[in-house]
N, C-alpha and C positions, 0 to 999 in steps of 0.2 A: 095413597098408601100411604101409611105414616111410618114414623122411625121411631123406635123407643128411645128415652131418653134416659134411661136407667143405667147406674153404673152396671159395668161386667160383674158378673159373680165374683168372681177373684178378688177384685176393687172394695167389694162389697164388704168381704171380709177382711183382708189387709188392712184398711184404714181405720177400723176401729179397734184394731189389734196393736196399729202404729200409735194411735193416740193414748191408747192404753199403757202402751210401754216407756212413752212419752213423759205422761204423766206421773207415772210410777216413778221414775228417772230425776223428775224434776220435784219430787217431795211431796206431791200429791196427797192430799190426805184424806181423799175417796176409802173407805176403809177396804170397801168388795172389792175394786179396781187393786188394792195394793196385796189383798188377801189371796186374789187370784193368781199373781205373779210371781208371791214371792217364795224363793225356795233355800230351806237350808242347807249348806254344806258342810260337814263333819270335816276335821281337819285329817291329813294322811299323816302317818309316821313315816318318814322316811329314813331310817336309821342306818343305810348306806350310802348315803351322802353325807357329804362335809356340813358343819354349821353355817347358817347362811345360805345355803345353795336355795331352801324351797322360798325364800325371799327373790331371789334371784329370776325365778321362771325358766332357765335355761341351763343347758348343760353342755360342758364341751367334752368333744370329742377326739382322740388321738388318730391322728392320719400321718402317713409317710408324707414328707415332702418329695416334689417331682423329681428332683435330685436321686434322693436314695430308692422311688421305684423304677426309676431309671437305671439306676445301678444294678439294681437286683435283677430287674429282667435283662440286661447285659449279659449277667455274670452267669445266668441259667442259660442262655442260648449260646453261650462260648463253651460251657460244657457241655450241653448236646453237639455243636458243631465237632469239638474236640472227641467225642465219641462217634463220629461218624452218622450223627443224627439232626444234622441242620434243617432238615425238612418238617422241624416241629414250630409252632406257636407258643410264645409265652405271653400270660398275662398278668399281670401286679393289681389287686384289686382293693378297696376299701372294705369294711367290714360290711356294708350294704351291699357290695357286688358292684359297684361303679368303678371302671376299668380306670386306672391313675397311668400305666402303662403297659403296652402291647407291641412286641416285635413279631412278624411272622417269617420265619425264616426261609430262604430261597426254596422252591419246591412245595410248600406248604400247602395241604389239601384245606378246602375251604372249612371242612369240619372240624379243623384245629384250632380255628377262632373260637368258634362257640364252647368247645370241649375245654379248651385253658381257661377261659371266663369261669365256666362253672366249676371246674374242679379249684380256683382260686377261691372262687365265692363259697363253695360247701366248706372248705379248710379254714375261711377267715369266719364264717357264722358258727359253726361248730367249733372251732378254736382247737382243733384237731388235725394231723395231716389225713389225707383220703385214702390214703392206704390203710389206717389202723379206723377209719369208719365203716368199710366196704361191710364189714359183718353187719352193720345194723341195718343194712339196706336189705337184707334177706327175711324172708319170712312169707308165712302166709298171709293172705290179705293186704291192706295198704301197709307199707312201710315208709322210712322218711324217704326213701329213695321215689316216692311219689311229690315229694315239695318241688313245687316250679322251680326251674332256675339251677337245680341241684344235680351235681354228679358226683356218684360214689366210684369213682375209679382211682386207682393210685395215680399219684402227679399232681396233688395239691399239698402246699404245706401252710400252716398257719404261720402267720407273723406276729408276737405277743410283745408287749412291754410289759415287763412282769407276769400275770397270769392273766392278762386281757389280752384276748386277741382284737388287732387293730387291722388286719389285712390279710391277703394271701397271696401265693405267687402260686400260680396253676401252670401246667406243661402239656401239650395235647398233640400227639402225632406219631410218637416213638412206635414200634411197634410191640413194644411192652410195657406197661405203665410203670414196673419200677424203674426201668431208665428214665422215663419223666420225672419221677420222683425225685429221683437222684438228681436230675437238671434243677429242677424247683430247689431242691435241698442247697446245691451249690449258689443259686440265688439269695437264699438265705444267709447263707454263711459270708457271704460278700457284705452283707451289711448288718450283721448281729451286732456287730461294735459300734456302731451309730444309734441303735436302739434304746431310748431313754424312757 
C-alpha cells in the first residue's frame, strides 16, 4: 500500500493564496498578482460624526455607571414595594440589552426576570417607553414584535442623554403593565439629574 505525499486539497489552495498576499503586501512587482488582489475602496461620508472621528476607527458610546444603574433599579423596586408590588423584577440594561443592574423582588416569578430585561432592551433600542411602542407591535403579518429579545408591553422606559437613548429600565411582574411602567419611571426619575 502506498501513501500519497500530496498536500491536502485545502492546503493546495491556501498556500499559493497566502504567498500571493505576502508578495502583494511586500511590494511585489508581479502585475498579475497585484491586479488580482487589488481592491479600491471609496471614501464614505460621515456627516453625523465629529471631525477627526473617521481617522480614529472607533466610536464612544455613553453608558450608565454601575452606581447609577444600581440607584435606578433600587428606586424602581422601592416604588413597586411601596405600591404593594414587591414581587417584580427590575432590570437596567444598556442600549444593546446587556444587563447592568437587576433586582428580583421577594417572590418574583422566574418569567419576570426575562420580561423585565426584554422591556428594558425594547425601550433602550427604540428610544421610547414600551407603553408608547405597543401599538407598533400590532398588525397583520410580521411586526416589530417578532424581533428576538423584545417585549412590547408597558413597563419599559428609555434612558436618554439629550436625544440619544443610552439605556432602558424594565419592570416585569405587576398584574398591570401600567404599574410596571410607573415603577420604571420612578427609577428614571431617581437618576434623571445625573444624566449628562
